[in-house]
N, C-alpha and C positions, 0 to 999 in steps of 0.2 A: 672925280665924280664916279660913284659906284653905280653899276648897272642894276645890281641886286642889293637891297638894303637888308642885311641879316638881322638888324635890330627891330625891324617891323614886327608888330605883334602877330601877324599871320604866320611868320616863320618860327614862332616860339616852340611849338611841338616838333620834335625831331622827325616824326613820321611825315609831316608835310614837306620838310626839306628833302627827305629821301624821295618822296613821290615826284617832286619837281625834277630832280636829277634823273630818275628812272624814266619819266615821261620824255624828257629831251633826248636821252640816249636811245630810248626805244623808238622814238620817231626817226632818229638817224638810221637805225637799223632797218626800219621799213623803207626809208628812202634808198638805202643801199640795195635792198632786195628788188625794188622796183626799177632800179637802174638810173637813179638821179644822184650822181656823185656830188654835184654842187650843193644841193640841198642837204645831203648827208653830212658834208663837211660843215655846213652852217649850223645844223642842229647838234652835231657832235661837238663842235666848239662851244656852243651854248651850254651843252650838258657838262662838259669838262669844266667850264668856267663856274657853272652853278655848283658843281661838286666841290671845287676849290673853295668858293666863298661860303657855301652853306654847310658843308660837312667838315672841311679841314680847318678853316680859320675861325669858325664860330664855336664858342665854348658850348658844352652840353647844357641842356635846359636845366633849370632848377627843379629839384624834386619837391613837390608840394603835397 
């Protein structure tokens, strides 16, 4: 069972996939800055997982 479905129409444009990854990793950075390492690890892991699923294993969008 996948946590993120890269075949969902929402994730078709590449910019949306990038925004999801940047948002997760950005929030992890905010948590590090505010001194919450547990939350930082959680969001960092989510961001890395999202990057793997949405950016590395998903083929590029079709040019239309």
